[in-house]
C-alpha positions as CSV (number, residue, x, y, z in Angstrom):
1,M,27.4,-65.3,-37.1
2,F,26.7,-63.1,-40.4
3,V,23.1,-62.6,-41.2
4,K,21.9,-61.4,-44.7
5,V,18.2,-60.7,-45.2
6,C,17.4,-61.2,-48.8
7,G,14.6,-60.2,-51.2
8,L,13.8,-56.7,-49.5
9,G,11.4,-54.4,-51.4
10,T,11.0,-51.3,-49.4
11,T,13.0,-48.9,-47.4
12,A,10.8,-50.1,-44.4
13,D,12.1,-53.6,-45.0
14,I,15.7,-52.3,-45.1
15,D,15.2,-50.4,-41.8
16,V,13.6,-53.2,-40.0
17,A,16.1,-55.7,-41.3
18,V,19.2,-53.5,-40.2
19,A,17.5,-52.6,-36.9
20,A,17.1,-56.3,-36.1
21,G,20.7,-56.9,-36.6
22,A,21.2,-57.9,-40.1
23,D,24.7,-57.5,-41.4
24,A,23.8,-57.5,-45.1
25,V,20.6,-56.8,-47.0
26,G,19.7,-58.5,-50.5
27,L,18.0,-56.7,-53.3
28,V,17.1,-58.9,-56.3
29,I,17.1,-58.1,-59.9
30,S,15.4,-61.2,-61.6
31,G,12.7,-61.6,-64.2
32,T,11.8,-64.9,-62.8
33,S,11.7,-64.1,-59.0
34,V,8.6,-62.9,-57.4
35,R,11.2,-60.8,-55.3
36,G,12.6,-59.4,-58.3
37,L,12.7,-55.4,-58.6
38,D,13.3,-53.3,-61.5
39,R,16.5,-51.4,-61.6
40,D,15.2,-48.0,-61.0
41,R,13.8,-49.5,-57.4
42,V,17.1,-51.3,-56.8
43,V,18.8,-48.0,-57.3
44,R,16.8,-46.1,-54.8
45,L,16.9,-49.0,-52.2
46,A,20.4,-49.5,-52.6
47,A,21.1,-46.0,-51.7
48,H,18.8,-46.5,-48.5
49,V,21.1,-49.1,-47.2
50,P,22.9,-47.4,-44.1
51,P,26.7,-47.6,-43.6
52,G,27.7,-50.5,-41.7
53,A,25.4,-52.7,-43.5
54,L,26.6,-54.5,-46.7
55,S,24.3,-54.2,-49.8
56,V,24.3,-57.2,-51.8
57,L,23.0,-57.5,-55.6
58,V,21.4,-60.9,-56.0
59,V,20.7,-62.3,-59.5
60,N,19.7,-65.6,-60.9
61,D,18.8,-64.9,-64.5
62,T,21.4,-62.2,-65.6
63,P,24.7,-63.1,-67.5
64,A,27.4,-62.8,-64.7
65,A,29.7,-60.2,-66.3
66,E,26.5,-58.1,-67.1
67,A,25.5,-58.6,-63.3
68,A,29.0,-57.6,-62.1
69,R,28.8,-54.4,-64.1
70,I,25.6,-53.5,-62.7
71,A,26.8,-54.2,-59.2
72,G,29.8,-51.8,-59.6
73,D,27.7,-49.2,-61.2
74,L,25.0,-49.1,-58.4
75,G,27.8,-49.1,-55.7
76,F,26.7,-52.4,-54.1
77,G,29.1,-54.3,-51.6
78,A,28.8,-57.7,-53.1
79,L,27.0,-59.8,-55.8
80,Q,25.5,-63.0,-55.3
81,L,25.1,-65.1,-58.3
82,H,22.1,-67.4,-57.2
83,G,21.4,-70.7,-58.6
84,T,22.9,-73.6,-60.7
85,A,23.0,-71.8,-64.0
86,Y,26.2,-70.1,-63.3
87,R,29.3,-72.1,-64.0
88,E,33.0,-71.7,-63.2
89,E,33.7,-69.5,-66.2
90,D,30.7,-67.3,-65.4
91,F,32.3,-66.6,-61.8
92,A,35.6,-65.7,-63.5
93,A,34.1,-63.4,-65.8
94,A,32.2,-61.6,-63.1
95,A,35.3,-61.4,-61.0
96,E,37.3,-59.7,-63.6
97,V,34.7,-56.6,-63.4
98,F,33.5,-57.0,-59.7
99,P,35.6,-59.1,-57.1
100,R,33.4,-59.6,-54.4
101,L,31.3,-62.5,-55.5
102,W,29.0,-64.9,-53.4
103,R,27.5,-68.1,-54.6
104,A,24.2,-69.4,-53.5
105,T,22.0,-72.4,-54.6
106,S,18.4,-73.4,-53.6
């Protein structure tokens, strides 16, 4: 089983998730989520994810191609486009920039 713990907001959160066996940690950039973080905090937290754990940028209100550029610029291992607003053409645009994409819906 592959486990991702999402919505983490501190280095301690990351440490606990990874110590508990999480394969991946999700960091959220979103203006509409209570778990959304600003870019500076995401940069700091992404740098804290240890080798062996996958860092996942999670977005739900950022244009897909822009999110793909951010994921690549910040060194994320995967990009998760969350929610129903993303369409097939959004995934295609993001894949041209950042090929490891995940889909999630509520």
